[in-house]
PyMOL CGO cylinders between C-alpha atoms (Angstrom):
from pymol import cmd
from pymol.cgo import CYLINDER

trace = [
    CYLINDER, -7.73, -11.76, -65.79, -4.37, -12.75, -67.79, 0.3, 1, 1, 1, 1, 1, 1,
    CYLINDER, -4.37, -12.75, -67.79, -2.11, -9.67, -65.63, 0.3, 1, 1, 1, 1, 1, 1,
    CYLINDER, -2.11, -9.67, -65.63, -3.83, -11.29, -62.49, 0.3, 1, 1, 1, 1, 1, 1,
    CYLINDER, -3.83, -11.29, -62.49, -2.82, -14.43, -63.04, 0.3, 1, 1, 1, 1, 1, 1,
    CYLINDER, -2.82, -14.43, -63.04, 0.68, -14.35, -65.64, 0.3, 1, 1, 1, 1, 1, 1,
    CYLINDER, 0.68, -14.35, -65.64, -0.90, -16.19, -67.95, 0.3, 1, 1, 1, 1, 1, 1,
    CYLINDER, -0.90, -16.19, -67.95, -0.15, -14.88, -71.53, 0.3, 1, 1, 1, 1, 1, 1,
    CYLINDER, -0.15, -14.88, -71.53, -2.81, -13.45, -73.87, 0.3, 1, 1, 1, 1, 1, 1,
    CYLINDER, -2.81, -13.45, -73.87, -3.73, -15.17, -77.08, 0.3, 1, 1, 1, 1, 1, 1,
    CYLINDER, -3.73, -15.17, -77.08, -5.67, -14.56, -79.94, 0.3, 1, 1, 1, 1, 1, 1,
    CYLINDER, -5.67, -14.56, -79.94, -5.79, -16.30, -83.06, 0.3, 1, 1, 1, 1, 1, 1,
    CYLINDER, -5.79, -16.30, -83.06, -6.82, -13.86, -86.07, 0.3, 1, 1, 1, 1, 1, 1,
    CYLINDER, -6.82, -13.86, -86.07, -8.42, -16.00, -88.95, 0.3, 1, 1, 1, 1, 1, 1,
    CYLINDER, -8.42, -16.00, -88.95, -8.36, -15.93, -92.68, 0.3, 1, 1, 1, 1, 1, 1,
    CYLINDER, -8.36, -15.93, -92.68, -12.33, -14.94, -91.92, 0.3, 1, 1, 1, 1, 1, 1,
    CYLINDER, -12.33, -14.94, -91.92, -11.71, -12.02, -89.99, 0.3, 1, 1, 1, 1, 1, 1,
    CYLINDER, -11.71, -12.02, -89.99, -10.61, -10.09, -93.42, 0.3, 1, 1, 1, 1, 1, 1,
    CYLINDER, -10.61, -10.09, -93.42, -13.34, -11.17, -95.44, 0.3, 1, 1, 1, 1, 1, 1,
    CYLINDER, -13.34, -11.17, -95.44, -16.65, -10.75, -96.24, 0.3, 1, 1, 1, 1, 1, 1,
    CYLINDER, -16.65, -10.75, -96.24, -18.95, -12.23, -97.93, 0.3, 1, 1, 1, 1, 1, 1,
    CYLINDER, -18.95, -12.23, -97.93, -18.70, -10.15, -101.50, 0.3, 1, 1, 1, 1, 1, 1,
    CYLINDER, -18.70, -10.15, -101.50, -14.91, -11.27, -101.44, 0.3, 1, 1, 1, 1, 1, 1,
    CYLINDER, -14.91, -11.27, -101.44, -16.16, -14.80, -100.99, 0.3, 1, 1, 1, 1, 1, 1,
    CYLINDER, -16.16, -14.80, -100.99, -20.30, -15.52, -101.50, 0.3, 1, 1, 1, 1, 1, 1,
    CYLINDER, -20.30, -15.52, -101.50, -19.66, -19.10, -101.07, 0.3, 1, 1, 1, 1, 1, 1,
    CYLINDER, -19.66, -19.10, -101.07, -18.60, -18.54, -97.64, 0.3, 1, 1, 1, 1, 1, 1,
    CYLINDER, -18.60, -18.54, -97.64, -21.83, -15.82, -96.45, 0.3, 1, 1, 1, 1, 1, 1,
    CYLINDER, -21.83, -15.82, -96.45, -22.87, -18.78, -94.29, 0.3, 1, 1, 1, 1, 1, 1,
    CYLINDER, -22.87, -18.78, -94.29, -20.33, -18.78, -91.31, 0.3, 1, 1, 1, 1, 1, 1,
    CYLINDER, -20.33, -18.78, -91.31, -20.75, -16.06, -88.68, 0.3, 1, 1, 1, 1, 1, 1,
    CYLINDER, -20.75, -16.06, -88.68, -20.26, -12.46, -89.59, 0.3, 1, 1, 1, 1, 1, 1,
    CYLINDER, -20.26, -12.46, -89.59, -19.51, -13.01, -93.39, 0.3, 1, 1, 1, 1, 1, 1,
    CYLINDER, -19.51, -13.01, -93.39, -22.76, -11.23, -94.03, 0.3, 1, 1, 1, 1, 1, 1,
    CYLINDER, -22.76, -11.23, -94.03, -20.50, -7.84, -92.26, 0.3, 1, 1, 1, 1, 1, 1,
    CYLINDER, -20.50, -7.84, -92.26, -19.16, -5.53, -94.53, 0.3, 1, 1, 1, 1, 1, 1,
    CYLINDER, -19.16, -5.53, -94.53, -15.32, -6.06, -94.81, 0.3, 1, 1, 1, 1, 1, 1,
    CYLINDER, -15.32, -6.06, -94.81, -15.10, -2.18, -93.21, 0.3, 1, 1, 1, 1, 1, 1,
    CYLINDER, -15.10, -2.18, -93.21, -16.90, -3.09, -90.43, 0.3, 1, 1, 1, 1, 1, 1,
    CYLINDER, -16.90, -3.09, -90.43, -14.04, -5.52, -89.71, 0.3, 1, 1, 1, 1, 1, 1,
    CYLINDER, -14.04, -5.52, -89.71, -11.89, -4.16, -90.62, 0.3, 1, 1, 1, 1, 1, 1,
    CYLINDER, -11.89, -4.16, -90.62, -12.21, -1.60, -88.54, 0.3, 1, 1, 1, 1, 1, 1,
    CYLINDER, -12.21, -1.60, -88.54, -13.28, -3.97, -84.96, 0.3, 1, 1, 1, 1, 1, 1,
    CYLINDER, -13.28, -3.97, -84.96, -9.91, -5.91, -85.61, 0.3, 1, 1, 1, 1, 1, 1,
    CYLINDER, -9.91, -5.91, -85.61, -7.55, -3.09, -85.80, 0.3, 1, 1, 1, 1, 1, 1,
    CYLINDER, -7.55, -3.09, -85.80, -9.24, -1.90, -82.10, 0.3, 1, 1, 1, 1, 1, 1,
    CYLINDER, -9.24, -1.90, -82.10, -8.70, -4.77, -81.14, 0.3, 1, 1, 1, 1, 1, 1,
    CYLINDER, -8.70, -4.77, -81.14, -4.81, -4.55, -82.11, 0.3, 1, 1, 1, 1, 1, 1,
    CYLINDER, -4.81, -4.55, -82.11, -4.89, -2.08, -81.02, 0.3, 1, 1, 1, 1, 1, 1,
    CYLINDER, -4.89, -2.08, -81.02, -6.33, -2.25, -77.38, 0.3, 1, 1, 1, 1, 1, 1,
    CYLINDER, -6.33, -2.25, -77.38, -4.39, -5.53, -76.99, 0.3, 1, 1, 1, 1, 1, 1,
    CYLINDER, -4.39, -5.53, -76.99, -1.07, -3.17, -77.97, 0.3, 1, 1, 1, 1, 1, 1,
    CYLINDER, -1.07, -3.17, -77.97, -1.58, -0.64, -74.95, 0.3, 1, 1, 1, 1, 1, 1,
    CYLINDER, -1.58, -0.64, -74.95, -0.97, -3.26, -72.81, 0.3, 1, 1, 1, 1, 1, 1,
    CYLINDER, -0.97, -3.26, -72.81, 0.58, -6.11, -74.52, 0.3, 1, 1, 1, 1, 1, 1,
    CYLINDER, 0.58, -6.11, -74.52, 3.76, -6.76, -76.70, 0.3, 1, 1, 1, 1, 1, 1,
    CYLINDER, 3.76, -6.76, -76.70, 1.92, -8.34, -80.24, 0.3, 1, 1, 1, 1, 1, 1,
    CYLINDER, 1.92, -8.34, -80.24, 4.50, -10.88, -81.76, 0.3, 1, 1, 1, 1, 1, 1,
    CYLINDER, 4.50, -10.88, -81.76, 3.89, -13.79, -84.19, 0.3, 1, 1, 1, 1, 1, 1,
    CYLINDER, 3.89, -13.79, -84.19, 4.07, -17.48, -83.26, 0.3, 1, 1, 1, 1, 1, 1,
    CYLINDER, 4.07, -17.48, -83.26, 7.45, -18.21, -83.83, 0.3, 1, 1, 1, 1, 1, 1,
    CYLINDER, 7.45, -18.21, -83.83, 8.76, -15.60, -81.15, 0.3, 1, 1, 1, 1, 1, 1,
    CYLINDER, 8.76, -15.60, -81.15, 6.27, -17.04, -78.81, 0.3, 1, 1, 1, 1, 1, 1,
    CYLINDER, 6.27, -17.04, -78.81, 7.27, -20.29, -79.30, 0.3, 1, 1, 1, 1, 1, 1,
    CYLINDER, 7.27, -20.29, -79.30, 10.68, -18.66, -78.64, 0.3, 1, 1, 1, 1, 1, 1,
    CYLINDER, 10.68, -18.66, -78.64, 9.49, -17.47, -75.45, 0.3, 1, 1, 1, 1, 1, 1,
    CYLINDER, 9.49, -17.47, -75.45, 8.00, -20.03, -73.84, 0.3, 1, 1, 1, 1, 1, 1,
    CYLINDER, 8.00, -20.03, -73.84, 11.16, -22.50, -74.87, 0.3, 1, 1, 1, 1, 1, 1,
    CYLINDER, 11.16, -22.50, -74.87, 12.98, -20.25, -73.12, 0.3, 1, 1, 1, 1, 1, 1,
    CYLINDER, 12.98, -20.25, -73.12, 11.46, -20.13, -69.85, 0.3, 1, 1, 1, 1, 1, 1,
    CYLINDER, 11.46, -20.13, -69.85, 10.42, -16.97, -70.55, 0.3, 1, 1, 1, 1, 1, 1,
    CYLINDER, 10.42, -16.97, -70.55, 6.33, -16.18, -69.89, 0.3, 1, 1, 1, 1, 1, 1,
    CYLINDER, 6.33, -16.18, -69.89, 6.61, -12.78, -69.67, 0.3, 1, 1, 1, 1, 1, 1,
    CYLINDER, 6.61, -12.78, -69.67, 5.19, -11.52, -72.76, 0.3, 1, 1, 1, 1, 1, 1,
    CYLINDER, 5.19, -11.52, -72.76, 3.70, -8.63, -70.79, 0.3, 1, 1, 1, 1, 1, 1,
    CYLINDER, 3.70, -8.63, -70.79, 4.96, -4.97, -72.25, 0.3, 1, 1, 1, 1, 1, 1,
    CYLINDER, 4.96, -4.97, -72.25, 4.19, -3.45, -68.65, 0.3, 1, 1, 1, 1, 1, 1,
    CYLINDER, 4.19, -3.45, -68.65, 7.63, -5.75, -67.33, 0.3, 1, 1, 1, 1, 1, 1,
    CYLINDER, 7.63, -5.75, -67.33, 10.13, -4.28, -69.51, 0.3, 1, 1, 1, 1, 1, 1,
    CYLINDER, 10.13, -4.28, -69.51, 8.17, -0.99, -68.89, 0.3, 1, 1, 1, 1, 1, 1,
    CYLINDER, 8.17, -0.99, -68.89, 8.75, -1.11, -65.57, 0.3, 1, 1, 1, 1, 1, 1,
    CYLINDER, 8.75, -1.11, -65.57, 12.06, -3.29, -66.14, 0.3, 1, 1, 1, 1, 1, 1,
    CYLINDER, 12.06, -3.29, -66.14, 13.60, -0.53, -68.29, 0.3, 1, 1, 1, 1, 1, 1,
    CYLINDER, 13.60, -0.53, -68.29, 13.02, 2.96, -65.81, 0.3, 1, 1, 1, 1, 1, 1,
    CYLINDER, 13.02, 2.96, -65.81, 13.78, 1.14, -62.36, 0.3, 1, 1, 1, 1, 1, 1,
    CYLINDER, 13.78, 1.14, -62.36, 17.37, 0.18, -65.22, 0.3, 1, 1, 1, 1, 1, 1,
]
cmd.load_cgo(trace, "trace")
């Protein structure tokens, strides 16, 4: 859908994505805090790997620089296709 619409993909990672209820028992009421940390880290790693295959992953500062310059083409496939054509 992002590719079809030219929309940049955004993924917000929260500190609780990297903690379990064992790390912070007082936060166990949050969703997914009951999951073991190993399972959560494995899931985040898989997601980032999948995204990294199709998109260039950048931090907020770099993304803001792209937007400020009017550049919305942050997808890896555009960079790759430009390199192979040039």
